[in-house]
PyMOL commands that place a pseudoatom at each C-alpha (Angstrom):
pseudoatom trace, name=CA, resn=MET, resi=1, chain=A, elem=C, hetatm=0, pos=[78.446, 242.167, 74.484]
pseudoatom trace, name=CA, resn=LYS, resi=2, chain=A, elem=C, hetatm=0, pos=[77.314, 243.956, 71.345]
pseudoatom trace, name=CA, resn=ASN, resi=3, chain=A, elem=C, hetatm=0, pos=[74.475, 246.460, 71.342]
pseudoatom trace, name=CA, resn=GLU, resi=4, chain=A, elem=C, hetatm=0, pos=[71.764, 245.816, 68.747]
pseudoatom trace, name=CA, resn=SER, resi=5, chain=A, elem=C, hetatm=0, pos=[72.618, 249.119, 67.091]
pseudoatom trace, name=CA, resn=ASP, resi=6, chain=A, elem=C, hetatm=0, pos=[76.098, 247.738, 66.344]
pseudoatom trace, name=CA, resn=SER, resi=7, chain=A, elem=C, hetatm=0, pos=[74.827, 245.757, 63.352]
pseudoatom trace, name=CA, resn=LEU, resi=8, chain=A, elem=C, hetatm=0, pos=[74.315, 247.663, 60.100]
pseudoatom trace, name=CA, resn=LEU, resi=9, chain=A, elem=C, hetatm=0, pos=[70.941, 247.022, 58.478]
pseudoatom trace, name=CA, resn=GLN, resi=10, chain=A, elem=C, hetatm=0, pos=[69.785, 247.996, 54.983]
pseudoatom trace, name=CA, resn=THR, resi=11, chain=A, elem=C, hetatm=0, pos=[68.873, 251.586, 55.874]
pseudoatom trace, name=CA, resn=ASP, resi=12, chain=A, elem=C, hetatm=0, pos=[68.850, 252.646, 59.511]
pseudoatom trace, name=CA, resn=VAL, resi=13, chain=A, elem=C, hetatm=0, pos=[67.638, 256.055, 60.592]
pseudoatom trace, name=CA, resn=HIS, resi=14, chain=A, elem=C, hetatm=0, pos=[68.682, 257.042, 64.072]
pseudoatom trace, name=CA, resn=ASP, resi=15, chain=A, elem=C, hetatm=0, pos=[65.755, 259.284, 65.001]
pseudoatom trace, name=CA, resn=LYS, resi=16, chain=A, elem=C, hetatm=0, pos=[63.925, 262.055, 63.116]
pseudoatom trace, name=CA, resn=PRO, resi=17, chain=A, elem=C, hetatm=0, pos=[60.502, 261.255, 61.617]
pseudoatom trace, name=CA, resn=GLN, resi=18, chain=A, elem=C, hetatm=0, pos=[60.903, 263.789, 58.766]
pseudoatom trace, name=CA, resn=VAL, resi=19, chain=A, elem=C, hetatm=0, pos=[63.915, 261.892, 57.405]
pseudoatom trace, name=CA, resn=ILE, resi=20, chain=A, elem=C, hetatm=0, pos=[62.116, 258.553, 57.683]
pseudoatom trace, name=CA, resn=LYS, resi=21, chain=A, elem=C, hetatm=0, pos=[59.159, 259.974, 55.748]
pseudoatom trace, name=CA, resn=ALA, resi=22, chain=A, elem=C, hetatm=0, pos=[61.414, 261.516, 53.068]
pseudoatom trace, name=CA, resn=LEU, resi=23, chain=A, elem=C, hetatm=0, pos=[63.298, 258.237, 52.567]
pseudoatom trace, name=CA, resn=GLU, resi=24, chain=A, elem=C, hetatm=0, pos=[60.083, 256.221, 52.390]
pseudoatom trace, name=CA, resn=GLU, resi=25, chain=A, elem=C, hetatm=0, pos=[58.716, 258.663, 49.789]
pseudoatom trace, name=CA, resn=LYS, resi=26, chain=A, elem=C, hetatm=0, pos=[61.827, 257.898, 47.721]
pseudoatom trace, name=CA, resn=GLY, resi=27, chain=A, elem=C, hetatm=0, pos=[61.050, 254.171, 47.964]
pseudoatom trace, name=CA, resn=VAL, resi=28, chain=A, elem=C, hetatm=0, pos=[63.713, 253.327, 50.538]
pseudoatom trace, name=CA, resn=GLU, resi=29, chain=A, elem=C, hetatm=0, pos=[62.864, 250.683, 53.120]
pseudoatom trace, name=CA, resn=VAL, resi=30, chain=A, elem=C, hetatm=0, pos=[63.688, 252.143, 56.511]
pseudoatom trace, name=CA, resn=GLU, resi=31, chain=A, elem=C, hetatm=0, pos=[64.293, 250.729, 59.952]
pseudoatom trace, name=CA, resn=LYS, resi=32, chain=A, elem=C, hetatm=0, pos=[64.023, 253.300, 62.729]
pseudoatom trace, name=CA, resn=VAL, resi=33, chain=A, elem=C, hetatm=0, pos=[66.621, 252.877, 65.453]
pseudoatom trace, name=CA, resn=ASN, resi=34, chain=A, elem=C, hetatm=0, pos=[66.036, 254.599, 68.778]
pseudoatom trace, name=CA, resn=TYR, resi=35, chain=A, elem=C, hetatm=0, pos=[69.493, 255.089, 70.242]
pseudoatom trace, name=CA, resn=PHE, resi=36, chain=A, elem=C, hetatm=0, pos=[68.035, 255.867, 73.649]
pseudoatom trace, name=CA, resn=GLU, resi=37, chain=A, elem=C, hetatm=0, pos=[66.618, 252.331, 73.775]
pseudoatom trace, name=CA, resn=LYS, resi=38, chain=A, elem=C, hetatm=0, pos=[69.509, 250.714, 71.863]
pseudoatom trace, name=CA, resn=PRO, resi=39, chain=A, elem=C, hetatm=0, pos=[72.481, 252.924, 72.740]
pseudoatom trace, name=CA, resn=PHE, resi=40, chain=A, elem=C, hetatm=0, pos=[75.581, 253.218, 70.621]
pseudoatom trace, name=CA, resn=SER, resi=41, chain=A, elem=C, hetatm=0, pos=[78.761, 251.599, 71.816]
pseudoatom trace, name=CA, resn=LYS, resi=42, chain=A, elem=C, hetatm=0, pos=[82.009, 253.565, 71.791]
pseudoatom trace, name=CA, resn=ASN, resi=43, chain=A, elem=C, hetatm=0, pos=[83.195, 251.484, 68.842]
pseudoatom trace, name=CA, resn=LYS, resi=44, chain=A, elem=C, hetatm=0, pos=[80.008, 252.152, 66.845]
pseudoatom trace, name=CA, resn=LEU, resi=45, chain=A, elem=C, hetatm=0, pos=[80.306, 255.904, 67.435]
pseudoatom trace, name=CA, resn=LYS, resi=46, chain=A, elem=C, hetatm=0, pos=[83.964, 255.828, 66.384]
pseudoatom trace, name=CA, resn=THR, resi=47, chain=A, elem=C, hetatm=0, pos=[83.027, 253.878, 63.243]
pseudoatom trace, name=CA, resn=PHE, resi=48, chain=A, elem=C, hetatm=0, pos=[80.234, 256.297, 62.370]
pseudoatom trace, name=CA, resn=LEU, resi=49, chain=A, elem=C, hetatm=0, pos=[82.481, 259.320, 62.928]
pseudoatom trace, name=CA, resn=LYS, resi=50, chain=A, elem=C, hetatm=0, pos=[85.189, 257.844, 60.715]
pseudoatom trace, name=CA, resn=LYS, resi=51, chain=A, elem=C, hetatm=0, pos=[82.713, 257.011, 57.924]
pseudoatom trace, name=CA, resn=MET, resi=52, chain=A, elem=C, hetatm=0, pos=[81.212, 260.516, 58.125]
pseudoatom trace, name=CA, resn=GLY, resi=53, chain=A, elem=C, hetatm=0, pos=[84.660, 262.140, 58.183]
pseudoatom trace, name=CA, resn=MET, resi=54, chain=A, elem=C, hetatm=0, pos=[83.751, 263.954, 61.389]
pseudoatom trace, name=CA, resn=LYS, resi=55, chain=A, elem=C, hetatm=0, pos=[85.313, 264.562, 64.769]
pseudoatom trace, name=CA, resn=ALA, resi=56, chain=A, elem=C, hetatm=0, pos=[83.292, 263.853, 67.902]
pseudoatom trace, name=CA, resn=GLN, resi=57, chain=A, elem=C, hetatm=0, pos=[82.763, 267.556, 68.617]
pseudoatom trace, name=CA, resn=ASP, resi=58, chain=A, elem=C, hetatm=0, pos=[81.211, 267.941, 65.131]
pseudoatom trace, name=CA, resn=LEU, resi=59, chain=A, elem=C, hetatm=0, pos=[78.463, 265.512, 66.138]
pseudoatom trace, name=CA, resn=LEU, resi=60, chain=A, elem=C, hetatm=0, pos=[77.595, 267.266, 69.396]
pseudoatom trace, name=CA, resn=ARG, resi=61, chain=A, elem=C, hetatm=0, pos=[74.037, 268.486, 69.754]
pseudoatom trace, name=CA, resn=LYS, resi=62, chain=A, elem=C, hetatm=0, pos=[74.575, 271.950, 71.155]
pseudoatom trace, name=CA, resn=ARG, resi=63, chain=A, elem=C, hetatm=0, pos=[70.931, 272.339, 72.209]
pseudoatom trace, name=CA, resn=ALA, resi=64, chain=A, elem=C, hetatm=0, pos=[71.111, 269.319, 74.531]
pseudoatom trace, name=CA, resn=LYS, resi=65, chain=A, elem=C, hetatm=0, pos=[70.762, 270.117, 78.209]
pseudoatom trace, name=CA, resn=GLU, resi=66, chain=A, elem=C, hetatm=0, pos=[73.891, 268.024, 78.918]
pseudoatom trace, name=CA, resn=TYR, resi=67, chain=A, elem=C, hetatm=0, pos=[75.896, 270.192, 76.501]
pseudoatom trace, name=CA, resn=LYS, resi=68, chain=A, elem=C, hetatm=0, pos=[75.266, 273.173, 78.745]
pseudoatom trace, name=CA, resn=GLU, resi=69, chain=A, elem=C, hetatm=0, pos=[75.563, 271.239, 82.018]
pseudoatom trace, name=CA, resn=LEU, resi=70, chain=A, elem=C, hetatm=0, pos=[78.926, 269.776, 80.985]
pseudoatom trace, name=CA, resn=ASP, resi=71, chain=A, elem=C, hetatm=0, pos=[80.073, 273.261, 79.902]
pseudoatom trace, name=CA, resn=PHE, resi=72, chain=A, elem=C, hetatm=0, pos=[81.297, 272.194, 76.452]
pseudoatom trace, name=CA, resn=LYS, resi=73, chain=A, elem=C, hetatm=0, pos=[81.543, 275.837, 75.454]
pseudoatom trace, name=CA, resn=ASN, resi=74, chain=A, elem=C, hetatm=0, pos=[84.347, 276.518, 77.949]
pseudoatom trace, name=CA, resn=LYS, resi=75, chain=A, elem=C, hetatm=0, pos=[85.905, 273.109, 78.669]
pseudoatom trace, name=CA, resn=LYS, resi=76, chain=A, elem=C, hetatm=0, pos=[88.320, 271.337, 76.369]
pseudoatom trace, name=CA, resn=TYR, resi=77, chain=A, elem=C, hetatm=0, pos=[87.333, 267.668, 76.174]
pseudoatom trace, name=CA, resn=THR, resi=78, chain=A, elem=C, hetatm=0, pos=[89.405, 265.114, 74.257]
pseudoatom trace, name=CA, resn=GLN, resi=79, chain=A, elem=C, hetatm=0, pos=[87.847, 263.070, 71.444]
pseudoatom trace, name=CA, resn=ALA, resi=80, chain=A, elem=C, hetatm=0, pos=[87.794, 260.034, 73.735]
pseudoatom trace, name=CA, resn=GLU, resi=81, chain=A, elem=C, hetatm=0, pos=[86.077, 261.994, 76.516]
pseudoatom trace, name=CA, resn=ILE, resi=82, chain=A, elem=C, hetatm=0, pos=[83.437, 263.347, 74.141]
pseudoatom trace, name=CA, resn=ILE, resi=83, chain=A, elem=C, hetatm=0, pos=[82.688, 259.853, 72.837]
pseudoatom trace, name=CA, resn=GLU, resi=84, chain=A, elem=C, hetatm=0, pos=[82.415, 258.542, 76.415]
pseudoatom trace, name=CA, resn=LEU, resi=85, chain=A, elem=C, hetatm=0, pos=[79.986, 261.353, 77.238]
pseudoatom trace, name=CA, resn=MET, resi=86, chain=A, elem=C, hetatm=0, pos=[77.944, 260.674, 74.089]
pseudoatom trace, name=CA, resn=VAL, resi=87, chain=A, elem=C, hetatm=0, pos=[77.590, 257.029, 75.097]
pseudoatom trace, name=CA, resn=LYS, resi=88, chain=A, elem=C, hetatm=0, pos=[76.565, 258.063, 78.612]
pseudoatom trace, name=CA, resn=TYR, resi=89, chain=A, elem=C, hetatm=0, pos=[74.250, 260.882, 77.422]
pseudoatom trace, name=CA, resn=PRO, resi=90, chain=A, elem=C, hetatm=0, pos=[72.824, 259.972, 73.982]
pseudoatom trace, name=CA, resn=ASP, resi=91, chain=A, elem=C, hetatm=0, pos=[70.983, 263.293, 73.753]
pseudoatom trace, name=CA, resn=LEU, resi=92, chain=A, elem=C, hetatm=0, pos=[74.405, 264.849, 73.094]
pseudoatom trace, name=CA, resn=ILE, resi=93, chain=A, elem=C, hetatm=0, pos=[74.456, 263.138, 69.687]
pseudoatom trace, name=CA, resn=GLU, resi=94, chain=A, elem=C, hetatm=0, pos=[73.211, 265.260, 66.786]
pseudoatom trace, name=CA, resn=ARG, resi=95, chain=A, elem=C, hetatm=0, pos=[70.618, 263.549, 64.683]
pseudoatom trace, name=CA, resn=PRO, resi=96, chain=A, elem=C, hetatm=0, pos=[69.423, 262.109, 62.432]
pseudoatom trace, name=CA, resn=ILE, resi=97, chain=A, elem=C, hetatm=0, pos=[72.163, 259.667, 61.550]
pseudoatom trace, name=CA, resn=VAL, resi=98, chain=A, elem=C, hetatm=0, pos=[71.324, 257.593, 58.492]
pseudoatom trace, name=CA, resn=VAL, resi=99, chain=A, elem=C, hetatm=0, pos=[73.132, 254.345, 57.712]
pseudoatom trace, name=CA, resn=LYS, resi=100, chain=A, elem=C, hetatm=0, pos=[72.840, 252.490, 54.426]
pseudoatom trace, name=CA, resn=GLU, resi=101, chain=A, elem=C, hetatm=0, pos=[75.169, 249.563, 54.043]
pseudoatom trace, name=CA, resn=GLU, resi=102, chain=A, elem=C, hetatm=0, pos=[78.623, 251.085, 54.596]
pseudoatom trace, name=CA, resn=THR, resi=103, chain=A, elem=C, hetatm=0, pos=[77.577, 254.725, 54.108]
pseudoatom trace, name=CA, resn=VAL, resi=104, chain=A, elem=C, hetatm=0, pos=[76.814, 256.876, 57.148]
pseudoatom trace, name=CA, resn=ILE, resi=105, chain=A, elem=C, hetatm=0, pos=[75.599, 260.482, 57.037]
pseudoatom trace, name=CA, resn=LEU, resi=106, chain=A, elem=C, hetatm=0, pos=[74.295, 263.117, 59.381]
pseudoatom trace, name=CA, resn=ALA, resi=107, chain=A, elem=C, hetatm=0, pos=[71.126, 264.107, 57.494]
pseudoatom trace, name=CA, resn=ARG, resi=108, chain=A, elem=C, hetatm=0, pos=[71.313, 267.821, 58.256]
pseudoatom trace, name=CA, resn=PRO, resi=109, chain=A, elem=C, hetatm=0, pos=[69.955, 269.456, 56.243]
pseudoatom trace, name=CA, resn=ILE, resi=110, chain=A, elem=C, hetatm=0, pos=[67.406, 266.840, 55.172]
pseudoatom trace, name=CA, resn=GLU, resi=111, chain=A, elem=C, hetatm=0, pos=[68.549, 267.124, 51.528]
pseudoatom trace, name=CA, resn=LYS, resi=112, chain=A, elem=C, hetatm=0, pos=[71.702, 265.225, 52.511]
pseudoatom trace, name=CA, resn=ILE, resi=113, chain=A, elem=C, hetatm=0, pos=[69.657, 262.008, 52.255]
pseudoatom trace, name=CA, resn=ASP, resi=114, chain=A, elem=C, hetatm=0, pos=[70.187, 262.301, 48.502]
pseudoatom trace, name=CA, resn=GLU, resi=115, chain=A, elem=C, hetatm=0, pos=[73.760, 261.086, 49.193]
pseudoatom trace, name=CA, resn=ILE, resi=116, chain=A, elem=C, hetatm=0, pos=[72.233, 257.792, 50.384]
pseudoatom trace, name=CA, resn=VAL, resi=117, chain=A, elem=C, hetatm=0, pos=[69.531, 257.469, 47.718]
pseudoatom trace, name=CA, resn=LYS, resi=118, chain=A, elem=C, hetatm=0, pos=[71.564, 257.075, 44.533]
for i in range(1, 118): cmd.bond("trace and resi %d" % i, "trace and resi %d" % (i + 1))
show_as sticks, trace
zoom trace
Protein backbone atom coordinates (compact mmCIF):
# COMPACT_ATOMS: atom_id res chain seq x y z
CA MET A 1 0.00 0.00 0.00
CA LYS A 2 1.36 3.40 -0.96
CA ASN A 3 1.58 6.27 1.49
CA GLU A 4 0.00 9.53 0.32
CA SER A 5 3.41 11.19 0.45
CA ASP A 6 4.59 8.76 -2.25
CA SER A 7 2.92 10.78 -5.01
CA LEU A 8 4.77 13.87 -6.25
CA LEU A 9 2.58 16.97 -6.43
CA GLN A 10 3.37 20.32 -8.07
CA THR A 11 5.40 21.70 -5.16
CA ASP A 12 5.45 19.82 -1.87
CA VAL A 13 7.12 21.22 1.21
CA HIS A 14 7.78 18.69 3.91
CA ASP A 15 7.56 20.94 6.97
CA LYS A 16 8.99 24.39 7.74
CA PRO A 17 6.63 27.39 7.59
CA GLN A 18 9.42 29.83 6.61
CA VAL A 19 10.05 27.92 3.37
CA ILE A 20 6.34 27.76 2.57
CA LYS A 21 6.06 31.53 3.07
CA ALA A 22 9.17 32.22 0.94
CA LEU A 23 7.88 30.04 -1.91
CA GLU A 24 4.43 31.62 -1.79
CA GLU A 25 6.03 35.09 -1.91
CA LYS A 26 7.74 33.97 -5.13
CA GLY A 27 4.35 32.98 -6.57
CA VAL A 28 4.76 29.23 -6.16
CA GLU A 29 1.67 27.23 -5.25
CA VAL A 30 2.59 25.07 -2.28
CA GLU A 31 1.14 21.98 -0.68
CA LYS A 32 2.38 21.36 2.85
CA VAL A 33 3.04 17.71 3.61
CA ASN A 34 3.32 16.66 7.24
CA TYR A 35 5.47 13.54 7.19
CA PHE A 36 4.48 12.70 10.75
CA GLU A 37 0.88 12.30 9.58
CA LYS A 38 1.77 10.92 6.12
CA PRO A 39 5.08 9.13 6.72
CA PHE A 40 7.61 8.44 4.02
CA SER A 41 8.02 4.91 2.78
CA LYS A 42 11.50 3.41 2.47
CA ASN A 43 11.22 3.68 -1.31
CA LYS A 44 10.24 7.37 -1.17
CA LEU A 45 13.19 8.17 1.11
CA LYS A 46 15.55 6.28 -1.21
CA THR A 47 14.14 8.18 -4.20
CA PHE A 48 14.51 11.54 -2.46
CA LEU A 49 18.07 10.75 -1.38
CA LYS A 50 19.03 9.73 -4.91
CA LYS A 51 17.48 12.88 -6.43
CA MET A 52 19.24 15.07 -3.84
CA GLY A 53 22.55 13.25 -4.36
CA MET A 54 22.73 12.53 -0.64
CA LYS A 55 23.43 9.56 1.58
CA ALA A 56 21.02 8.73 4.39
CA GLN A 57 23.40 10.00 7.07
CA ASP A 58 23.50 13.39 5.28
CA LEU A 59 19.76 13.76 5.89
CA LEU A 60 19.91 12.96 9.60
CA ARG A 61 18.64 15.63 11.95
CA LYS A 62 21.34 15.65 14.59
CA ARG A 63 19.23 17.63 17.07
CA ALA A 64 16.52 14.95 17.16
CA LYS A 65 16.16 13.18 20.48
CA GLU A 66 16.28 9.81 18.65
CA TYR A 67 19.66 10.74 17.15
CA LYS A 68 21.11 10.86 20.64
CA GLU A 69 19.11 7.90 21.97
CA LEU A 70 20.22 5.70 19.06
CA ASP A 71 23.82 6.86 19.60
CA PHE A 72 24.46 7.79 15.96
CA LYS A 73 27.63 9.58 17.01
CA ASN A 74 29.31 6.34 18.09
CA LYS A 75 27.47 3.57 16.22
CA LYS A 76 28.04 2.70 12.59
CA TYR A 77 24.66 2.16 10.93
CA THR A 78 24.33 1.00 7.32
CA GLN A 79 22.41 3.09 4.78
CA ALA A 80 19.56 0.58 4.94
CA GLU A 81 19.45 0.73 8.75
CA ILE A 82 19.41 4.53 8.74
CA ILE A 83 16.53 4.59 6.25
CA GLU A 84 14.61 2.05 8.36
CA LEU A 85 15.15 4.23 11.43
CA MET A 86 14.05 7.36 9.55
CA VAL A 87 10.82 5.64 8.55
CA LYS A 88 10.26 4.52 12.14
CA TYR A 89 11.30 7.89 13.66
CA PRO A 90 10.46 10.70 11.19
CA ASP A 91 11.96 13.32 13.49
CA LEU A 92 15.36 11.95 12.42
CA ILE A 93 14.78 13.42 8.95
CA GLU A 94 16.27 16.88 8.38
CA ARG A 95 13.84 19.35 6.97
CA PRO A 96 12.48 21.06 5.02
CA ILE A 97 12.43 18.83 1.97
CA VAL A 98 10.96 20.57 -1.07
CA VAL A 99 9.71 18.63 -4.08
CA LYS A 100 8.79 20.21 -7.39
CA GLU A 101 8.01 17.77 -10.15
CA GLU A 102 11.15 15.61 -10.35
CA THR A 103 13.43 17.97 -8.39
CA VAL A 104 13.99 17.37 -4.68
CA ILE A 105 16.07 19.60 -2.39
CA LEU A 106 16.82 19.99 1.27
CA ALA A 107 16.08 23.71 1.66
CA ARG A 108 18.89 24.47 4.09
CA PRO A 109 19.76 27.26 3.98
CA ILE A 110 16.43 28.73 2.85
CA GLU A 111 18.10 30.33 -0.20
CA LYS A 112 18.33 26.85 -1.73
CA ILE A 113 14.67 27.24 -2.77
CA ASP A 114 16.00 29.34 -5.65
CA GLU A 115 17.07 26.00 -7.22
CA ILE A 116 13.36 25.10 -7.42
CA VAL A 117 12.04 28.51 -8.49
CA LYS A 118 13.63 28.97 -11.91
